[in-house]
N, C-alpha and C positions, 0 to 999 in steps of 0.2 A: 730470484727467487723472489726477498721478501717483496718486492716490485708488485708482483703480478699479485703474493696471499692481500698487499693493502687490496691492491683494485677490484678482489673476487669479496672485499670486506664489503666494499666503496658500494658493489652493487648489490648484495644479499640486503642491507640497513635500505636501498633509494627499492626497491623492490620490494621490500617489509612496508615502505614507506603508502607507495601504491596502491598495497591488499590491504591497506590497514581499512578498519571500520569505526568509526567513532560510538557508529546511530542504530538506532531501532525504532522500527516505522512503526507508527499499527492505524491502519487505515482499515475501514470495511469500505469509505464510497465510495467504488472503485465503478462504479456503477450505477448511470442515475435518473434513472426513464424518470419522463414530465410531459404529458399528450399534451400542454397548453403551450405553444410557443412566447406567452407574456410574459412565464413564470420566472424571475429569473431562476438558477442550480449552483445549489452549493456545496464542495466537494467537503471531509472536516479530517486530519491528523494530524496525528498527537506524532510527535517525538521528540527522544529520552538518548538521553547523554550516558553512555554505557559506557563511559572510562571512569578514572578517577580522578582526571584537572576538568576546570571549564574549556569551552568550546565555546571558540567566537562563531555565530552560524549563518550562513545564508541560504534565501532559497534563489532555487531557481522552473521559471519553466520554459519547453519546452511547445510547440504546436508541428504537433504530427501531421493529421489531418486538423482542419477547420471547417466546418456547413458556415456558405455566401450568410453571410449580414449572422453568423453568431462571431461572436465579441467574449475571449477572455482575458480575466482578468487572476490575484487572486492578493489577500491578504494577510502580517506576514507581523505577530507583536501588536502593536495596537497606528501600524501603517497600511493606510489600502493602495496601491500603483498599480494605475493608470496600464492600458492594452500594449503599450509598448513594451514598459516594464520587459525586459529578458530576464535578470541576477535582480534581486531583492538589493538598492545600493543598502541598505542598514542593515547592518550584525542583531542578532540576537545574542546575550551570550547566556549558554547553558548547562547552568553548574549541572553535578555530578548528579547518575541514577536516579534524572527529575525530568518526571512528563512532562511537557508540552504541547498543547491541546491550544495554540492561536492562529494557528496554518486552513487556508480556507483561500479554497479556489474554485471560482464565479463562470457557467459561464450567460452570456444577460443573448439566449438568442433574438429580441429583436425584431416580435414576432413573425420568424422564422421558422419550419420544420428543417432538420437534419441533424447527421450524425459530427460529434466533435470529439476525437481521441486528444491529451495532454498528458506530458507527461510531466511530471516537476519532482524537483530534489531537492534538498536539503545536504548541503552543502561545508563543509569545514574552511573556515573562513583564508587558517595559516596556511594551511595545507587543500586545495582546490581535491588533488584526487579521490581524500576520503566526503564517501560521500552515500549517500543512499537515497535510490528514486524509487515511485511510482509514476502505475498509468491511470488514469482513468477517464472514461470512455461514460458520455453526455449523448442518452437518444432525449431529441424535439420532436415532438409533434408526429405527425400523421407518421413519422418515424416511427416515432414509439406505439402508435398505435398501431401498427403494421407487420410488427412483428410476427413473428412463424407461432400458431396458434400452439401454445406448450401441448398440449397432449401429456405423456404419460412420462416423469421426470428420469434423463437419461444415469442410470450407473459414469460414475468417477472415484476413476483409483484412489483410496486414500488406507493411509497405513500410520500402522506404531513401534513405536521407538521404544522398548524396552530398556535402550539405556540411558536414553533422554527423558522418558515420563514423556515424552511427544509424542501430541496425532500429526501429520498433517493428511493436506489435502490437494490434489492433483487441480485444480482452478483457480485464475489469477486474482482473484479477489470475493464481493458484499460479502450481505451477513449471511452469516451458518450459523442455524438451527440443533442439538443436538441432542438425541432423547436415548435413554436408555431403555430398556430390559422388559418393564412393566409401562411404557408407554410419560415415563416422568420425561420435565426438559432440565436439564442439565447445563449448568452456564457458566461456559469457559469463553475464555476473550479467545478471536484471531488472529494472526498477525501476517503482512501477505511479507516473504522470507526472499523476497525474484524468485523462486521457480513453485510457487504457493502457498495455503494459507496452514499457520501454522497456529499449536496453541501446544499448550504446559497443562499433561491428564495426569499429572502426580496423582489430583483429589480425586482420579476415579478409581471404582470395586475392578477389581477385574469383572469381564460381564461382553457382550453386543453392542455397545452402540451403534444408530442411528444417526446420520448428516443431512441436512436438505443446507438446500441454497438455491438461488439462481442468479443467471448469467444471462449476456447476447442472446443467449442459445436457448433458456426458457429454463426448467425446475430444472436441477438433478438433487439425486441423492446420493449415496456410499455411505460404507460396516466396515463396520473396524471391529478388534478381538482386543479387550484391554487384560494383557497377561500383567499377575505381579509375583 
């Protein structure tokens, strides 16, 4: 019986460590569009250590799909790494509750049109299962120009959670604008939480709010009702 209890305790701590997440990533550049295939594209992201202890942090990249002749590489801290680097050989010590904005993920189109889709992750060097990831799509040249005519914005699902006082939009990224019923712009910072874009809405007053953005399918809009 004691052995069984000990095994259950060990398994509990194993699953706790696998499911742990010590990072929060704030990223707007999940979709980059550039008609000129000779222009270098760069995606920026801020990462935050949301624990109370410093964490040695690595960055990895995964080429989900990459256009012919496109080169993908990234910079982390003061170092930039060649396209052959999958995981940064250097770590950065992220202090507790501090944003680090040194990451940039690049696509060099080398004069070639195409779409490249890259996944980046911030990883706890001591516990690699503790990580947070985000995806970036780079549309270059004729691929960017030949996107479907935006036309009328499509409506996407959005919701307000009165308990956490947050707004969530079911999109994967991009810049988001929000306006109140008077047509006044409201400043909120959205972050990708793995399933959608989320923002702290605790400063908003009760009322209707309208959200606008653009993704690879064109412009979108959403509406939420904030209640206090």
